[in-house]
All heavy atoms as a GROMACS GRO file, in nm:
protein
  575
    1MET      N    1   0.082  -0.119   0.002
    1MET     CA    2   0.001   0.001   0.000
    1MET      C    3   0.083   0.126   0.000
    1MET      O    4   0.051   0.225  -0.060
    1MET     CB    5  -0.092   0.000   0.123
    1MET     CG    6  -0.214   0.078   0.108
    1MET     SD    7  -0.301   0.046  -0.047
    1MET     CE    8  -0.466   0.054   0.007
    2ALA      N    9   0.198   0.123   0.072
    2ALA     CA   10   0.286   0.238   0.072
    2ALA      C   11   0.346   0.258  -0.065
    2ALA      O   12   0.372   0.382  -0.100
    2ALA     CB   13   0.401   0.212   0.174
    3ASN      N   14   0.358   0.160  -0.139
    3ASN     CA   15   0.412   0.173  -0.276
    3ASN      C   16   0.310   0.255  -0.360
    3ASN      O   17   0.356   0.336  -0.439
    3ASN     CB   18   0.439   0.030  -0.334
    3ASN     CG   19   0.555   0.029  -0.426
    3ASN    OD1   20   0.629   0.130  -0.437
    3ASN    ND2   21   0.575  -0.079  -0.498
    4ASN      N   22   0.182   0.222  -0.349
    4ASN     CA   23   0.081   0.292  -0.422
    4ASN      C   24   0.077   0.445  -0.385
    4ASN      O   25   0.060   0.531  -0.468
    4ASN     CB   26  -0.055   0.231  -0.400
    4ASN     CG   27  -0.075   0.103  -0.484
    4ASN    OD1   28   0.003   0.078  -0.576
    4ASN    ND2   29  -0.170   0.019  -0.446
    5ASP      N   30   0.088   0.464  -0.254
    5ASP     CA   31   0.089   0.607  -0.209
    5ASP      C   32   0.211   0.686  -0.266
    5ASP      O   33   0.195   0.800  -0.310
    5ASP     CB   34   0.098   0.614  -0.056
    5ASP     CG   35  -0.030   0.573   0.012
    5ASP    OD1   36  -0.131   0.570  -0.058
    5ASP    OD2   37  -0.027   0.536   0.132
    6LEU      N   38   0.323   0.614  -0.273
    6LEU     CA   39   0.444   0.680  -0.330
    6LEU      C   40   0.426   0.711  -0.478
    6LEU      O   41   0.454   0.821  -0.529
    6LEU     CB   42   0.565   0.593  -0.308
    6LEU     CG   43   0.698   0.644  -0.363
    6LEU    CD1   44   0.735   0.785  -0.298
    6LEU    CD2   45   0.807   0.549  -0.338
    7ILE      N   46   0.362   0.614  -0.544
    7ILE     CA   47   0.341   0.628  -0.694
    7ILE      C   48   0.238   0.749  -0.714
    7ILE      O   49   0.254   0.828  -0.804
    7ILE     CB   50   0.290   0.505  -0.754
    7ILE    CG1   51   0.402   0.398  -0.764
    7ILE    CG2   52   0.235   0.526  -0.897
    7ILE    CD1   53   0.361   0.262  -0.807
    8ASP      N   54   0.136   0.749  -0.631
    8ASP     CA   55   0.037   0.859  -0.642
    8ASP      C   56   0.102   0.995  -0.614
    8ASP      O   57   0.072   1.093  -0.681
    8ASP     CB   58  -0.078   0.837  -0.546
    8ASP     CG   59  -0.169   0.722  -0.580
    8ASP    OD1   60  -0.160   0.678  -0.707
    8ASP    OD2   61  -0.246   0.673  -0.501
    9GLN      N   62   0.186   1.000  -0.516
    9GLN     CA   63   0.259   1.124  -0.486
    9GLN      C   64   0.345   1.170  -0.605
    9GLN      O   65   0.345   1.292  -0.643
    9GLN     CB   66   0.340   1.113  -0.365
    9GLN     CG   67   0.262   1.104  -0.230
    9GLN     CD   68   0.350   1.086  -0.114
    9GLN    OE1   69   0.472   1.068  -0.118
    9GLN    NE2   70   0.289   1.092   0.010
   10ILE      N   71   0.414   1.072  -0.659
   10ILE     CA   72   0.503   1.108  -0.776
   10ILE      C   73   0.414   1.153  -0.892
   10ILE      O   74   0.452   1.252  -0.961
   10ILE     CB   75   0.590   0.980  -0.812
   10ILE    CG1   76   0.689   0.958  -0.700
   10ILE    CG2   77   0.659   1.002  -0.947
   10ILE    CD1   78   0.766   0.826  -0.714
   11ALA      N   79   0.305   1.083  -0.923
   11ALA     CA   80   0.218   1.117  -1.030
   11ALA      C   81   0.163   1.256  -1.009
   11ALA      O   82   0.154   1.339  -1.106
   11ALA     CB   83   0.107   1.015  -1.044
   12GLU      N   84   0.122   1.294  -0.885
   12GLU     CA   85   0.071   1.423  -0.861
   12GLU      C   86   0.173   1.532  -0.880
   12GLU      O   87   0.154   1.630  -0.935
   12GLU     CB   88   0.015   1.422  -0.712
   12GLU     CG   89  -0.053   1.552  -0.677
   12GLU     CD   90  -0.111   1.552  -0.539
   12GLU    OE1   91  -0.161   1.443  -0.497
   12GLU    OE2   92  -0.099   1.650  -0.466
   13ARG      N   93   0.297   1.499  -0.836
   13ARG     CA   94   0.410   1.589  -0.847
   13ARG      C   95   0.439   1.614  -0.998
   13ARG      O   96   0.466   1.729  -1.039
   13ARG     CB   97   0.531   1.540  -0.771
   13ARG     CG   98   0.649   1.628  -0.777
   13ARG     CD   99   0.631   1.749  -0.699
   13ARG     NE  100   0.754   1.830  -0.691
   13ARG     CZ  101   0.759   1.961  -0.688
   13ARG    NH1  102   0.645   2.029  -0.680
   13ARG    NH2  103   0.872   2.024  -0.689
   14VAL      N  104   0.440   1.508  -1.076
   14VAL     CA  105   0.465   1.517  -1.220
   14VAL      C  106   0.356   1.602  -1.287
   14VAL      O  107   0.386   1.690  -1.372
   14VAL     CB  108   0.477   1.383  -1.285
   14VAL    CG1  109   0.476   1.392  -1.439
   14VAL    CG2  110   0.605   1.310  -1.241
   15GLU      N  111   0.233   1.581  -1.254
   15GLU     CA  112   0.125   1.658  -1.306
   15GLU      C  113   0.140   1.810  -1.272
   15GLU      O  114   0.123   1.898  -1.358
   15GLU     CB  115  -0.009   1.610  -1.257
   15GLU     CG  116  -0.055   1.479  -1.322
   15GLU     CD  117  -0.182   1.424  -1.264
   15GLU    OE1  118  -0.257   1.501  -1.205
   15GLU    OE2  119  -0.210   1.305  -1.278
   16HIS      N  120   0.180   1.832  -1.146
   16HIS     CA  121   0.204   1.974  -1.109
   16HIS      C  122   0.316   2.034  -1.184
   16HIS      O  123   0.304   2.150  -1.228
   16HIS     CB  124   0.230   1.975  -0.951
   16HIS     CG  125   0.264   2.109  -0.899
   16HIS    ND1  126   0.170   2.209  -0.883
   16HIS    CD2  127   0.380   2.166  -0.866
   16HIS    CE1  128   0.224   2.321  -0.837
   16HIS    NE2  129   0.351   2.299  -0.822
   17LEU      N  130   0.422   1.964  -1.203
   17LEU     CA  131   0.530   2.013  -1.279
   17LEU      C  132   0.502   2.039  -1.425
   17LEU      O  133   0.546   2.135  -1.481
   17LEU     CB  134   0.654   1.915  -1.271
   17LEU     CG  135   0.721   1.908  -1.131
   17LEU    CD1  136   0.827   1.795  -1.132
   17LEU    CD2  137   0.791   2.044  -1.100
   18LEU      N  138   0.418   1.954  -1.480
   18LEU     CA  139   0.372   1.973  -1.622
   18LEU      C  140   0.288   2.102  -1.631
   18LEU      O  141   0.305   2.179  -1.728
   18LEU     CB  142   0.296   1.855  -1.669
   18LEU     CG  143   0.375   1.730  -1.695
   18LEU    CD1  144   0.279   1.609  -1.732
   18LEU    CD2  145   0.471   1.752  -1.821
   19LEU      N  146   0.203   2.120  -1.533
   19LEU     CA  147   0.120   2.246  -1.533
   19LEU      C  148   0.207   2.367  -1.522
   19LEU      O  149   0.194   2.474  -1.593
   19LEU     CB  150   0.020   2.244  -1.427
   19LEU     CG  151  -0.095   2.147  -1.443
   19LEU    CD1  152  -0.189   2.141  -1.318
   19LEU    CD2  153  -0.185   2.183  -1.565
   20ARG      N  154   0.307   2.362  -1.431
   20ARG     CA  155   0.398   2.472  -1.409
   20ARG      C  156   0.485   2.500  -1.538
   20ARG      O  157   0.504   2.616  -1.575
   20ARG     CB  158   0.489   2.440  -1.291
   20ARG     CG  159   0.581   2.552  -1.255
   20ARG     CD  160   0.511   2.667  -1.193
   20ARG     NE  161   0.607   2.764  -1.146
   20ARG     CZ  162   0.597   2.892  -1.169
   20ARG    NH1  163   0.485   2.941  -1.228
   20ARG    NH2  164   0.690   2.976  -1.123
   21HIS      N  165   0.523   2.393  -1.604
   21HIS     CA  166   0.597   2.404  -1.725
   21HIS      C  167   0.518   2.477  -1.833
   21HIS      O  168   0.569   2.568  -1.899
   21HIS     CB  169   0.642   2.267  -1.772
   21HIS     CG  170   0.712   2.272  -1.907
   21HIS    ND1  171   0.836   2.317  -1.924
   21HIS    CD2  172   0.669   2.225  -2.028
   21HIS    CE1  173   0.869   2.305  -2.049
   21HIS    NE2  174   0.773   2.251  -2.114
   22GLU      N  175   0.388   2.444  -1.847
   22GLU     CA  176   0.303   2.504  -1.951
   22GLU      C  177   0.286   2.656  -1.914
   22GLU      O  178   0.287   2.738  -2.003
   22GLU     CB  179   0.168   2.436  -1.955
   22GLU     CG  180   0.175   2.296  -2.018
   22GLU     CD  181   0.044   2.221  -2.004
   22GLU    OE1  182  -0.058   2.280  -1.957
   22GLU    OE2  183   0.041   2.106  -2.044
   23GLU      N  184   0.265   2.679  -1.785
   23GLU     CA  185   0.254   2.814  -1.744
   23GLU      C  186   0.376   2.906  -1.773
   23GLU      O  187   0.369   3.014  -1.820
   23GLU     CB  188   0.227   2.820  -1.591
   23GLU     CG  189   0.209   2.956  -1.529
   23GLU     CD  190   0.195   2.951  -1.378
   23GLU    OE1  191   0.125   2.859  -1.332
   23GLU    OE2  192   0.242   3.043  -1.310
   24LEU      N  193   0.496   2.842  -1.744
   24LEU     CA  194   0.618   2.912  -1.777
   24LEU      C  195   0.640   2.932  -1.925
   24LEU      O  196   0.696   3.041  -1.968
   24LEU     CB  197   0.734   2.837  -1.711
   24LEU     CG  198   0.741   2.840  -1.562
   24LEU    CD1  199   0.854   2.748  -1.508
   24LEU    CD2  200   0.766   2.983  -1.513
   25GLN      N  201   0.596   2.840  -2.001
   25GLN     CA  202   0.603   2.854  -2.145
   25GLN      C  203   0.517   2.968  -2.200
   25GLN      O  204   0.565   3.045  -2.282
   25GLN     CB  205   0.562   2.721  -2.220
   25GLN     CG  206   0.672   2.620  -2.219
   25GLN     CD  207   0.632   2.492  -2.303
   25GLN    OE1  208   0.511   2.448  -2.291
   25GLN    NE2  209   0.720   2.442  -2.380
   26ARG      N  210   0.397   2.981  -2.144
   26ARG     CA  211   0.313   3.092  -2.187
   26ARG      C  212   0.368   3.224  -2.138
   26ARG      O  213   0.373   3.323  -2.216
   26ARG     CB  214   0.175   3.069  -2.122
   26ARG     CG  215   0.088   2.965  -2.190
   26ARG     CD  216  -0.057   2.971  -2.139
   26ARG     NE  217  -0.077   2.956  -1.998
   26ARG     CZ  218  -0.088   2.842  -1.933
   26ARG    NH1  219  -0.090   2.728  -2.005
   26ARG    NH2  220  -0.103   2.835  -1.804
   27THR      N  221   0.426   3.227  -2.016
   27THR     CA  222   0.486   3.347  -1.964
   27THR      C  223   0.611   3.390  -2.051
   27THR      O  224   0.626   3.506  -2.090
   27THR     CB  225   0.531   3.325  -1.820
   27THR    OG1  226   0.416   3.300  -1.742
   27THR    CG2  227   0.599   3.458  -1.764
   28ASN      N  228   0.683   3.290  -2.086
   28ASN     CA  229   0.803   3.314  -2.171
   28ASN      C  230   0.760   3.368  -2.310
   28ASN      O  231   0.829   3.462  -2.360
   28ASN     CB  232   0.888   3.187  -2.187
   28ASN     CG  233   1.017   3.216  -2.255
   28ASN    OD1  234   1.086   3.306  -2.228
   28ASN    ND2  235   1.049   3.125  -2.360
   29ALA      N  236   0.658   3.315  -2.367
   29ALA     CA  237   0.608   3.363  -2.492
   29ALA      C  238   0.566   3.513  -2.486
   29ALA      O  239   0.595   3.590  -2.571
   29ALA     CB  240   0.492   3.274  -2.547
   30LEU      N  241   0.494   3.538  -2.381
   30LEU     CA  242   0.446   3.678  -2.358
   30LEU      C  243   0.567   3.770  -2.340
   30LEU      O  244   0.569   3.884  -2.404
   30LEU     CB  245   0.356   3.688  -2.241
   30LEU     CG  246   0.214   3.630  -2.256
   30LEU    CD1  247   0.145   3.625  -2.126
   30LEU    CD2  248   0.134   3.707  -2.359
   31LEU      N  249   0.662   3.730  -2.263
   31LEU     CA  250   0.780   3.812  -2.240
   31LEU      C  251   0.863   3.831  -2.370
   31LEU      O  252   0.912   3.941  -2.401
   31LEU     CB  253   0.868   3.757  -2.131
   31LEU     CG  254   0.811   3.766  -1.989
   31LEU    CD1  255   0.894   3.682  -1.890
   31LEU    CD2  256   0.796   3.910  -1.945
   32SER      N  257   0.871   3.727  -2.447
   32SER     CA  258   0.944   3.739  -2.573
   32SER      C  259   0.874   3.836  -2.669
   32SER      O  260   0.936   3.916  -2.737
   32SER     CB  261   0.952   3.597  -2.645
   32SER     OG  262   1.030   3.512  -2.568
   33GLN      N  263   0.739   3.835  -2.667
   33GLN     CA  264   0.666   3.930  -2.746
   33GLN      C  265   0.688   4.073  -2.702
   33GLN      O  266   0.704   4.161  -2.781
   33GLN     CB  267   0.518   3.894  -2.745
   33GLN     CG  268   0.427   3.978  -2.836
   33GLN     CD  269   0.281   3.926  -2.827
   33GLN    OE1  270   0.238   3.874  -2.725
   33GLN    NE2  271   0.210   3.950  -2.934
   34GLN      N  272   0.693   4.092  -2.568
   34GLN     CA  273   0.716   4.224  -2.513
   34GLN      C  274   0.857   4.271  -2.555
   34GLN      O  275   0.872   4.390  -2.587
   34GLN     CB  276   0.700   4.226  -2.362
   34GLN     CG  277   0.556   4.218  -2.318
   34GLN     CD  278   0.542   4.215  -2.162
   34GLN    OE1  279   0.640   4.199  -2.093
   34GLN    NE2  280   0.426   4.232  -2.119
   35VAL      N  281   0.948   4.184  -2.547
   35VAL     CA  282   1.090   4.223  -2.584
   35VAL      C  283   1.093   4.265  -2.728
   35VAL      O  284   1.154   4.370  -2.766
   35VAL     CB  285   1.190   4.107  -2.555
   35VAL    CG1  286   1.324   4.130  -2.625
   35VAL    CG2  287   1.207   4.088  -2.404
   36GLN      N  288   1.027   4.190  -2.814
   36GLN     CA  289   1.024   4.222  -2.957
   36GLN      C  290   0.963   4.362  -2.976
   36GLN      O  291   1.013   4.443  -3.052
   36GLN     CB  292   0.951   4.112  -3.034
   36GLN     CG  293   0.951   4.141  -3.186
   36GLN     CD  294   0.880   4.028  -3.260
   36GLN    OE1  295   0.824   3.937  -3.200
   36GLN    NE2  296   0.884   4.039  -3.392
   37THR      N  297   0.848   4.387  -2.912
   37THR     CA  298   0.775   4.512  -2.929
   37THR      C  299   0.864   4.628  -2.879
   37THR      O  300   0.882   4.731  -2.942
   37THR     CB  301   0.649   4.511  -2.847
   37THR    OG1  302   0.560   4.403  -2.894
   37THR    CG2  303   0.575   4.643  -2.853
   38LEU      N  304   0.929   4.606  -2.764
   38LEU     CA  305   1.015   4.716  -2.709
   38LEU      C  306   1.137   4.739  -2.788
   38LEU      O  307   1.183   4.849  -2.806
   38LEU     CB  308   1.050   4.682  -2.563
   38LEU     CG  309   0.938   4.692  -2.461
   38LEU    CD1  310   0.985   4.637  -2.327
   38LEU    CD2  311   0.885   4.829  -2.449
   39THR      N  312   1.188   4.632  -2.850
   39THR     CA  313   1.304   4.652  -2.939
   39THR      C  314   1.268   4.725  -3.065
   39THR      O  315   1.339   4.820  -3.102
   39THR     CB  316   1.360   4.509  -2.977
   39THR    OG1  317   1.400   4.439  -2.862
   39THR    CG2  318   1.481   4.522  -3.075
   40GLN      N  319   1.151   4.699  -3.118
   40GLN     CA  320   1.104   4.778  -3.232
   40GLN      C  321   1.088   4.923  -3.198
   40GLN      O  322   1.124   5.016  -3.271
   40GLN     CB  323   0.980   4.724  -3.290
   40GLN     CG  324   0.997   4.589  -3.360
   40GLN     CD  325   0.864   4.522  -3.395
   40GLN    OE1  326   0.758   4.563  -3.356
   40GLN    NE2  327   0.869   4.416  -3.474
   41GLU      N  328   1.024   4.950  -3.080
   41GLU     CA  329   1.002   5.079  -3.032
   41GLU      C  330   1.134   5.156  -3.015
   41GLU      O  331   1.149   5.272  -3.051
   41GLU     CB  332   0.928   5.081  -2.903
   41GLU     CG  333   0.885   5.218  -2.853
   41GLU     CD  334   0.806   5.211  -2.721
   41GLU    OE1  335   0.752   5.108  -2.690
   41GLU    OE2  336   0.804   5.313  -2.650
   42ARG      N  337   1.232   5.089  -2.948
   42ARG     CA  338   1.369   5.150  -2.928
   42ARG      C  339   1.430   5.182  -3.060
   42ARG      O  340   1.484   5.293  -3.075
   42ARG     CB  341   1.452   5.048  -2.853
   42ARG     CG  342   1.595   5.111  -2.822
   42ARG     CD  343   1.700   5.005  -2.815
   42ARG     NE  344   1.711   4.924  -2.928
   42ARG     CZ  345   1.762   4.802  -2.937
   42ARG    NH1  346   1.799   4.743  -2.825
   42ARG    NH2  347   1.768   4.739  -3.050
   43ASP      N  348   1.422   5.091  -3.157
   43ASP     CA  349   1.482   5.121  -3.287
   43ASP      C  350   1.415   5.240  -3.360
   43ASP      O  351   1.482   5.323  -3.418
   43ASP     CB  352   1.471   4.997  -3.381
   43ASP     CG  353   1.564   4.887  -3.330
   43ASP    OD1  354   1.651   4.906  -3.250
   43ASP    OD2  355   1.538   4.770  -3.378
   44GLN      N  356   1.287   5.253  -3.341
   44GLN     CA  357   1.216   5.365  -3.403
   44GLN      C  358   1.253   5.496  -3.334
   44GLN      O  359   1.275   5.600  -3.400
   44GLN     CB  360   1.061   5.349  -3.387
   44GLN     CG  361   1.001   5.243  -3.482
   44GLN     CD  362   0.858   5.215  -3.452
   44GLN    OE1  363   0.802   5.266  -3.356
   44GLN    NE2  364   0.797   5.132  -3.533
   45LEU      N  365   1.268   5.494  -3.202
   45LEU     CA  366   1.309   5.615  -3.125
   45LEU      C  367   1.454   5.652  -3.163
   45LEU      O  368   1.485   5.769  -3.174
   45LEU     CB  369   1.298   5.591  -2.974
   45LEU     CG  370   1.154   5.584  -2.925
   45LEU    CD1  371   1.157   5.540  -2.779
   45LEU    CD2  372   1.083   5.717  -2.943
   46LYS      N  373   1.542   5.551  -3.177
   46LYS     CA  374   1.677   5.582  -3.217
   46LYS      C  375   1.684   5.647  -3.359
   46LYS      O  376   1.755   5.740  -3.384
   46LYS     CB  377   1.762   5.453  -3.220
   46LYS     CG  378   1.799   5.405  -3.080
   46LYS     CD  379   1.862   5.271  -3.082
   46LYS     CE  380   2.006   5.277  -3.125
   46LYS     NZ  381   2.076   5.139  -3.107
   47SER      N  382   1.596   5.599  -3.446
   47SER     CA  383   1.587   5.657  -3.581
   47SER      C  384   1.539   5.802  -3.574
   47SER      O  385   1.594   5.886  -3.643
   47SER     CB  386   1.495   5.569  -3.669
   47SER     OG  387   1.486   5.625  -3.794
   48ARG      N  388   1.438   5.820  -3.494
   48ARG     CA  389   1.383   5.961  -3.479
   48ARG      C  390   1.489   6.051  -3.420
   48ARG      O  391   1.499   6.170  -3.460
   48ARG     CB  392   1.254   5.958  -3.396
   48ARG     CG  393   1.137   5.895  -3.471
   48ARG     CD  394   1.014   5.875  -3.384
   48ARG     NE  395   0.970   6.007  -3.327
   48ARG     CZ  396   0.885   6.018  -3.226
   48ARG    NH1  397   0.831   5.913  -3.171
   48ARG    NH2  398   0.853   6.137  -3.185
   49LEU      N  399   1.564   6.000  -3.327
   49LEU     CA  400   1.664   6.080  -3.258
   49LEU      C  401   1.777   6.117  -3.360
   49LEU      O  402   1.819   6.231  -3.364
   49LEU     CB  403   1.726   6.010  -3.140
   49LEU     CG  404   1.845   6.071  -3.069
   49LEU    CD1  405   1.803   6.208  -3.008
   49LEU    CD2  406   1.899   5.981  -2.959
   50SER      N  407   1.812   6.024  -3.442
   50SER     CA  408   1.913   6.048  -3.543
   50SER      C  409   1.866   6.151  -3.639
   50SER      O  410   1.941   6.242  -3.680
   50SER     CB  411   1.946   5.916  -3.613
   50SER     OG  412   2.042   5.936  -3.717
   51ALA      N  413   1.744   6.138  -3.682
   51ALA     CA  414   1.685   6.246  -3.777
   51ALA      C  415   1.682   6.383  -3.713
   51ALA      O  416   1.709   6.483  -3.774
   51ALA     CB  417   1.545   6.198  -3.823
   52ALA      N  418   1.644   6.385  -3.583
   52ALA     CA  419   1.638   6.513  -3.518
   52ALA      C  420   1.775   6.573  -3.502
   52ALA      O  421   1.798   6.698  -3.524
   52ALA     CB  422   1.574   6.497  -3.376
   53ARG      N  423   1.872   6.490  -3.469
   53ARG     CA  424   2.015   6.542  -3.463
   53ARG      C  425   2.061   6.599  -3.595
   53ARG      O  426   2.126   6.700  -3.599
   53ARG     CB  427   2.104   6.425  -3.415
   53ARG     CG  428   2.101   6.400  -3.267
   53ARG     CD  429   2.203   6.296  -3.231
   53ARG     NE  430   2.208   6.287  -3.086
   53ARG     CZ  431   2.240   6.174  -3.024
   53ARG    NH1  432   2.281   6.068  -3.094
   53ARG    NH2  433   2.246   6.167  -2.890
   54ALA      N  434   2.024   6.527  -3.701
   54ALA     CA  435   2.064   6.571  -3.835
   54ALA      C  436   2.003   6.708  -3.867
   54ALA      O  437   2.066   6.793  -3.923
   54ALA     CB  438   2.022   6.470  -3.942
   55ARG      N  439   1.874   6.726  -3.824
   55ARG     CA  440   1.806   6.851  -3.852
   55ARG      C  441   1.874   6.962  -3.772
   55ARG      O  442   1.896   7.076  -3.817
   55ARG     CB  443   1.662   6.844  -3.820
   55ARG     CG  444   1.577   6.764  -3.919
   55ARG     CD  445   1.426   6.776  -3.903
   55ARG     NE  446   1.384   6.745  -3.766
   55ARG     CZ  447   1.340   6.619  -3.727
   55ARG    NH1  448   1.351   6.520  -3.807
   55ARG    NH2  449   1.295   6.605  -3.609
   56VAL      N  450   1.907   6.936  -3.647
   56VAL     CA  451   1.969   7.032  -3.559
   56VAL      C  452   2.107   7.072  -3.617
   56VAL      O  453   2.148   7.190  -3.625
   56VAL     CB  454   1.982   6.986  -3.413
   56VAL    CG1  455   2.075   7.073  -3.333
   56VAL    CG2  456   1.844   6.974  -3.348
   57ASP      N  457   2.183   6.970  -3.655
   57ASP     CA  458   2.315   6.994  -3.715
   57ASP      C  459   2.304   7.082  -3.844
   57ASP      O  460   2.384   7.170  -3.863
   57ASP     CB  461   2.384   6.863  -3.749
   57ASP     CG  462   2.437   6.792  -3.624
   57ASP    OD1  463   2.446   6.855  -3.515
   57ASP    OD2  464   2.460   6.671  -3.638
   58ALA      N  465   2.200   7.053  -3.922
   58ALA     CA  466   2.178   7.133  -4.040
   58ALA      C  467   2.144   7.276  -4.014
   58ALA      O  468   2.194   7.371  -4.078
   58ALA     CB  469   2.069   7.071  -4.129
   59LEU      N  470   2.063   7.294  -3.908
   59LEU     CA  471   2.027   7.431  -3.864
   59LEU      C  472   2.156   7.505  -3.808
   59LEU      O  473   2.176   7.624  -3.841
   59LEU     CB  474   1.921   7.431  -3.758
   59LEU     CG  475   1.778   7.391  -3.807
   59LEU    CD1  476   1.689   7.374  -3.690
   59LEU    CD2  477   1.729   7.497  -3.903
   60ILE      N  478   2.233   7.433  -3.736
   60ILE     CA  479   2.357   7.495  -3.680
   60ILE      C  480   2.449   7.534  -3.798
   60ILE      O  481   2.511   7.645  -3.794
   60ILE     CB  482   2.430   7.399  -3.578
   60ILE    CG1  483   2.343   7.385  -3.458
   60ILE    CG2  484   2.571   7.446  -3.553
   60ILE    CD1  485   2.396   7.283  -3.362
   61ASP      N  486   2.462   7.451  -3.898
   61ASP     CA  487   2.548   7.482  -4.013
   61ASP      C  488   2.494   7.602  -4.088
   61ASP      O  489   2.576   7.673  -4.150
   61ASP     CB  490   2.556   7.363  -4.107
   61ASP     CG  491   2.638   7.247  -4.047
   61ASP    OD1  492   2.716   7.272  -3.956
   61ASP    OD2  493   2.624   7.131  -4.102
   62ARG      N  494   2.368   7.626  -4.082
   62ARG     CA  495   2.310   7.740  -4.153
   62ARG      C  496   2.328   7.874  -4.078
   62ARG      O  497   2.312   7.985  -4.137
   62ARG     CB  498   2.160   7.721  -4.177
   62ARG     CG  499   2.134   7.616  -4.281
   62ARG     CD  500   1.988   7.586  -4.302
   62ARG     NE  501   1.909   7.704  -4.320
   62ARG     CZ  502   1.776   7.705  -4.318
   62ARG    NH1  503   1.709   7.590  -4.289
   62ARG    NH2  504   1.707   7.820  -4.337
   63LEU      N  505   2.364   7.869  -3.952
   63LEU     CA  506   2.384   7.989  -3.877
   63LEU      C  507   2.507   8.068  -3.929
   63LEU      O  508   2.606   8.006  -3.967
   63LEU     CB  509   2.406   7.958  -3.724
   63LEU     CG  510   2.290   7.906  -3.645
   63LEU    CD1  511   2.336   7.865  -3.508
   63LEU    CD2  512   2.181   8.011  -3.641
   64PRO      N  513   2.492   8.196  -3.934
   64PRO     CA  514   2.607   8.272  -3.988
   64PRO      C  515   2.725   8.264  -3.889
   64PRO      O  516   2.705   8.262  -3.768
   64PRO     CB  517   2.556   8.415  -3.998
   64PRO     CG  518   2.417   8.413  -3.948
   64PRO     CD  519   2.377   8.278  -3.908
   65ALA      N  520   2.844   8.258  -3.945
   65ALA     CA  521   2.962   8.247  -3.860
   65ALA      C  522   2.986   8.372  -3.779
   65ALA      O  523   3.041   8.367  -3.666
   65ALA     CB  524   3.086   8.220  -3.945
   66ALA      N  525   2.944   8.484  -3.827
   66ALA     CA  526   2.969   8.611  -3.756
   66ALA      C  527   2.882   8.617  -3.630
   66ALA      O  528   2.932   8.679  -3.530
   66ALA     CB  529   2.928   8.728  -3.846
   67SER      N  530   2.774   8.561  -3.621
   67SER     CA  531   2.691   8.566  -3.501
   67SER      C  532   2.757   8.498  -3.383
   67SER      O  533   2.746   8.543  -3.272
   67SER     CB  534   2.553   8.511  -3.524
   67SER     OG  535   2.563   8.374  -3.545
   68SER      N  536   2.834   8.392  -3.409
   68SER     CA  537   2.899   8.326  -3.296
   68SER      C  538   3.016   8.406  -3.251
   68SER      O  539   3.045   8.416  -3.131
   68SER     CB  540   2.945   8.186  -3.337
   68SER     OG  541   3.035   8.196  -3.451
   69SER      N  542   3.088   8.477  -3.336
   69SER     CA  543   3.198   8.563  -3.290
   69SER      C  544   3.149   8.692  -3.222
   69SER      O  545   3.212   8.742  -3.134
   69SER     CB  546   3.292   8.589  -3.409
   69SER     OG  547   3.224   8.664  -3.506
   70GLU      N  548   3.032   8.742  -3.267
   70GLU     CA  549   2.976   8.861  -3.208
   70GLU      C  550   2.933   8.833  -3.071
   70GLU      O  551   2.946   8.916  -2.972
   70GLU     CB  552   2.861   8.913  -3.289
   70GLU     CG  553   2.896   8.979  -3.419
   70GLU     CD  554   2.772   9.018  -3.500
   70GLU    OE1  555   2.659   9.008  -3.447
   70GLU    OE2  556   2.788   9.053  -3.618
   71SER      N  557   2.874   8.718  -3.042
   71SER     CA  558   2.823   8.689  -2.909
   71SER      C  559   2.936   8.666  -2.812
   71SER      O  560   2.917   8.680  -2.689
   71SER     CB  561   2.728   8.567  -2.915
   71SER     OG  562   2.803   8.452  -2.957
   72SER      N  563   3.056   8.629  -2.859
   72SER     CA  564   3.163   8.607  -2.763
   72SER      C  565   3.236   8.732  -2.726
   72SER      O  566   3.317   8.733  -2.637
   72SER     CB  567   3.263   8.506  -2.825
   72SER     OG  568   3.320   8.562  -2.939
   73THR      N  569   3.215   8.846  -2.796
   73THR     CA  570   3.280   8.971  -2.763
   73THR      C  571   3.196   9.056  -2.675
   73THR      O  572   3.083   9.051  -2.656
   73THR     CB  573   3.317   9.053  -2.890
   73THR    OG1  574   3.199   9.066  -2.971
   73THR    CG2  575   3.430   8.994  -2.964
   0.00000   0.00000   0.00000
């Protein structure tokens, strides 16, 4: 009889582990999706930042050289 109890305990534990494994797989899939979304968002923000920097640099290049020397005197 003790043998059956041990087998039942093991079977219950295995079922619990299988459920936990499925839960972790779902969680992992959701986290992977979030990482992918955030990576895309980061890449878009980096691209926008680069474009903004280029626009600022272009505006700075258009400033007359004399205005920077006048402001320092």
